[in-house]
C-alpha positions as CSV (number, residue, x, y, z in Angstrom):
1,M,-32.4,-54.4,26.6
2,T,-35.1,-54.0,29.0
3,L,-33.0,-55.7,31.3
4,S,-30.0,-53.1,30.7
5,L,-33.1,-50.8,31.2
6,N,-33.7,-51.8,33.9
7,K,-30.2,-51.4,35.5
8,T,-29.5,-48.3,34.3
9,V,-32.7,-46.9,36.0
10,E,-31.9,-48.9,39.2
11,T,-28.5,-46.5,39.4
12,F,-30.4,-43.3,39.8
13,P,-30.7,-41.4,43.3
14,R,-34.1,-41.4,44.6
15,H,-35.5,-38.7,46.8
16,F,-38.9,-39.8,48.6
17,V,-41.2,-36.5,48.8
18,I,-43.7,-37.8,51.6
19,D,-43.1,-40.6,54.4
20,S,-45.8,-42.9,53.3
21,P,-47.8,-44.2,50.1
22,T,-51.0,-41.9,49.7
23,P,-54.8,-44.1,50.9
24,L,-56.6,-45.4,48.0
25,T,-60.5,-44.6,49.0
26,R,-63.3,-46.3,47.1
27,L,-65.9,-44.1,45.9
28,N,-69.2,-45.7,47.3
29,R,-72.6,-43.9,46.2
30,L,-71.0,-43.1,42.5
31,S,-69.2,-46.9,41.3
32,E,-73.7,-48.0,42.7
33,H,-74.5,-44.8,40.7
34,C,-72.6,-46.1,37.5
35,D,-72.5,-49.4,38.1
36,I,-68.8,-49.8,37.9
37,D,-65.7,-50.5,40.9
38,L,-64.5,-46.8,40.9
39,W,-61.1,-45.9,43.6
40,V,-59.5,-42.8,43.9
41,K,-56.5,-42.0,44.4
42,R,-55.3,-39.3,47.9
43,D,-53.0,-37.6,46.9
44,D,-54.8,-34.6,48.7
45,L,-53.6,-36.7,51.3
46,T,-50.5,-36.3,51.3
47,G,-49.4,-33.4,53.2
48,L,-48.1,-31.4,50.5
49,T,-49.7,-28.5,48.6
50,F,-48.8,-29.6,44.7
51,G,-51.0,-29.6,42.5
52,N,-54.4,-27.2,42.3
53,K,-54.9,-26.8,45.7
54,N,-57.4,-23.9,47.6
55,V,-54.7,-22.5,50.5
């Protein structure tokens, strides 16, 4: 079933919204404070105005 679903999904057209992937940034101070390795995906760097951004 999974294989046939994958083939079906591959037939859908794709539309790329941005030209490149957004970077991951390590939150150094918060990582140290929480004693974990914490990263965030920087979708705010896409150049598009999606979401709850200040204009």
